[in-house]
C-alpha positions as CSV (number, residue, x, y, z in Angstrom):
1,X,230.7,-8.4,8.9
2,X,227.0,-8.1,9.7
3,X,223.9,-10.3,9.6
4,X,222.9,-12.0,6.4
5,X,219.6,-13.6,5.4
6,X,219.5,-17.0,3.6
7,X,218.1,-15.3,0.4
8,X,221.4,-13.3,0.2
9,X,223.6,-16.3,-0.3
10,X,226.2,-16.6,-1.6
11,X,227.8,-13.8,0.4
12,X,231.1,-12.1,-0.4
13,X,233.0,-11.3,2.8
14,X,236.4,-9.8,3.6
15,X,239.2,-11.9,5.2
16,X,239.3,-12.6,8.9
17,X,235.5,-12.9,9.1
18,X,233.5,-15.9,10.2
19,X,230.1,-16.7,8.9
20,X,227.9,-19.2,10.8
21,X,224.8,-20.8,9.4
22,X,221.9,-21.8,11.4
23,X,220.5,-25.4,11.8
24,X,219.8,-27.4,8.7
25,X,221.0,-24.7,6.3
26,X,224.2,-24.0,4.6
27,X,226.5,-21.0,4.6
28,X,228.8,-20.4,1.6
29,X,231.9,-18.3,2.1
30,X,233.3,-16.9,-1.1
31,X,236.5,-14.8,-0.7
32,X,236.8,-11.4,-2.2
33,X,238.6,-11.3,-5.5
34,X,242.3,-10.5,-5.4
35,X,242.9,-11.5,-1.8
36,X,246.5,-12.2,-0.8
37,X,247.7,-15.2,1.2
38,X,246.1,-13.8,4.3
39,X,242.7,-14.6,2.9
40,X,240.8,-17.7,3.9
41,X,240.5,-19.3,0.4
42,X,241.7,-18.3,-3.0
43,X,239.2,-16.5,-5.3
44,X,236.6,-18.7,-7.2
45,X,236.9,-21.5,-4.6
46,X,233.9,-21.5,-2.4
47,X,233.6,-23.4,0.9
48,X,230.3,-24.6,2.2
49,X,229.6,-25.3,5.9
50,X,226.5,-26.9,7.4
51,X,225.3,-26.8,11.0
52,X,224.9,-30.1,12.7
53,X,221.4,-31.6,12.7
54,X,219.3,-29.1,14.6
55,X,220.9,-29.8,17.9
56,X,224.5,-28.5,17.9
57,X,225.6,-24.9,18.0
58,X,229.0,-25.0,16.3
59,X,231.4,-22.3,15.3
60,X,232.8,-22.2,11.8
61,X,236.4,-21.0,11.9
62,X,238.7,-20.8,8.8
63,X,242.4,-20.2,8.6
64,X,243.2,-16.7,9.9
65,X,239.8,-16.1,11.3
66,X,238.5,-15.7,14.9
67,X,235.7,-17.5,16.7
68,X,232.1,-16.4,16.1
69,X,230.3,-15.0,19.1
70,X,226.5,-15.1,18.6
71,X,224.8,-11.8,19.1
72,X,221.3,-12.9,18.6
73,X,219.0,-15.8,19.6
74,X,218.7,-16.4,15.8
75,X,222.0,-18.4,16.1
76,X,220.7,-20.7,18.8
77,X,220.0,-24.4,18.0
78,X,216.4,-25.0,17.3
79,X,216.0,-27.5,20.1
80,X,217.5,-25.4,22.9
81,X,216.3,-22.2,24.6
82,X,218.9,-19.4,24.7
83,X,218.2,-16.2,26.8
84,X,219.1,-12.6,26.1
85,X,222.7,-11.3,26.0
86,X,224.2,-14.8,26.0
87,X,227.7,-15.2,24.7
88,X,228.7,-18.5,23.2
89,X,232.3,-18.6,22.2
90,X,234.2,-20.7,19.5
91,X,233.8,-24.5,19.5
92,X,231.1,-24.7,22.1
93,X,228.4,-27.4,21.8
94,X,224.8,-26.9,23.1
95,X,222.8,-30.1,23.0
96,X,219.1,-31.0,22.9
97,X,216.8,-29.9,25.8
98,X,219.1,-27.2,27.1
99,X,217.9,-23.9,28.6
100,X,220.5,-21.2,29.1
101,X,219.4,-18.1,31.0
102,X,220.1,-14.4,30.3
103,X,223.6,-13.1,30.5
104,X,225.4,-16.4,30.6
105,X,228.9,-16.7,29.0
106,X,230.4,-19.8,27.5
107,X,233.9,-18.8,26.8
108,X,235.1,-21.5,24.4
109,X,235.1,-25.3,24.0
110,X,232.3,-25.7,26.5
111,X,229.9,-28.7,26.1
112,X,226.4,-28.5,27.6
113,X,224.3,-31.7,27.3
114,X,220.6,-32.0,28.2
115,X,218.2,-32.1,29.8
116,X,219.9,-29.2,31.5
117,X,218.4,-25.9,32.8
118,X,220.9,-23.1,33.5
119,X,219.9,-19.8,35.2
120,X,221.1,-16.3,34.7
121,X,224.6,-14.8,34.6
122,X,226.6,-18.0,34.8
123,X,230.1,-18.1,33.4
124,X,231.7,-21.3,31.9
125,X,235.4,-21.4,31.1
126,X,237.0,-23.5,28.4
127,X,236.7,-27.3,28.4
128,X,234.0,-27.4,31.1
129,X,231.5,-30.3,30.5
130,X,228.1,-29.6,31.9
131,X,225.1,-32.0,32.0
132,X,226.9,-35.0,30.6
133,X,225.7,-38.6,31.3
134,X,226.9,-39.7,34.7
135,X,229.7,-42.3,35.4
136,X,227.5,-44.6,37.5
137,X,227.5,-48.0,36.0
138,X,223.8,-48.6,36.7
139,X,222.9,-45.5,34.5
140,X,221.2,-46.8,31.4
141,X,220.6,-43.6,29.4
142,X,217.4,-42.4,31.2
143,X,216.5,-38.7,30.6
144,X,217.7,-37.4,34.0
145,X,218.3,-33.7,34.6
146,X,220.7,-31.0,35.8
147,X,219.5,-27.7,37.2
148,X,221.9,-24.7,37.8
149,X,221.0,-21.5,39.5
150,X,222.3,-18.0,38.9
151,X,225.7,-16.2,39.1
152,X,227.9,-19.3,39.3
153,X,231.4,-19.6,37.9
154,X,232.7,-22.9,36.4
155,X,236.4,-22.7,35.7
156,X,238.6,-24.7,33.3
157,X,237.8,-28.4,33.0
158,X,234.9,-28.5,35.5
159,X,232.6,-31.5,35.0
160,X,229.0,-31.6,36.3
161,X,226.8,-34.7,35.6
162,X,223.1,-35.3,35.6
163,X,221.2,-37.5,38.1
164,X,220.1,-41.1,38.1
165,X,216.6,-42.6,38.4
166,X,217.8,-44.5,41.5
167,X,217.7,-41.1,43.3
168,X,215.6,-38.2,42.3
169,X,216.8,-38.1,38.7
170,X,218.3,-34.7,39.1
171,X,221.5,-32.9,40.1
172,X,221.0,-29.4,41.5
173,X,223.5,-26.5,41.9
174,X,222.4,-23.3,43.7
175,X,223.6,-19.8,43.1
176,X,226.8,-17.7,43.5
177,X,229.0,-20.8,43.6
178,X,232.6,-21.0,42.4
179,X,233.9,-24.3,41.0
180,X,237.7,-24.0,40.5
181,X,239.6,-25.7,37.7
182,X,239.1,-29.5,37.2
183,X,236.6,-29.9,40.0
184,X,233.8,-32.4,39.6
185,X,230.1,-32.6,40.7
186,X,228.8,-36.2,40.3
187,X,225.3,-37.5,39.8
188,X,222.4,-36.6,42.1
189,X,224.3,-34.1,44.2
190,X,222.4,-31.2,45.7
191,X,224.5,-28.1,46.3
192,X,223.2,-24.9,47.9
193,X,224.3,-21.3,47.5
194,X,227.7,-19.6,48.0
195,X,229.8,-22.7,47.9
196,X,233.4,-22.7,46.8
197,X,234.9,-26.0,45.5
198,X,238.7,-25.8,45.2
199,X,240.9,-27.1,42.3
200,X,240.6,-30.8,41.5
201,X,238.1,-31.5,44.3
202,X,235.7,-34.3,43.3
203,X,232.2,-34.5,44.9
204,X,230.9,-38.1,44.8
205,X,227.3,-39.0,43.8
206,X,224.3,-38.3,46.1
207,X,226.2,-35.7,48.2
208,X,224.2,-32.8,49.7
209,X,226.0,-29.6,50.7
């Protein structure tokens, strides 16, 4: 447990502990001598993990260990901007050109692609996909954007796509909205404040609400 500097590697840690390295550096986990079968790896067998190439925030979870929840912006990917008191749970991916505001929670298995700007105190449940390329066949990989306000809740399996250059190149979601499980917001939508989208409702592209 605790925070370790690169100069301290290798680190000897107890079982049921996850160590996450930052971008472009390696983290070595060397189990304590004499661990029983509940330990992660037998003694004298080190395991090395490396973060993906400066763009992905990825949890490192070994057998018997829990997910790592970052407690400091030091664990943010170098190409993203992470606010204060942000919780990013196990197996989340934060891509290039993403801004996550203060107090947001990504519970687990959340994917955020960029360019995306997320405001404060938003909560994303497992398997939500935020800011992915849209499903419009005329989309050709242009750097379009998604902007999300404050205090929204995105339940399990919600998908929100960025815009297209044929419109204003941006999808916008306001504040204090609730997106229930498996709902979808397509490209170029503009949603205001205090909207509730029920389970499995799909909002097509270019819709304003």
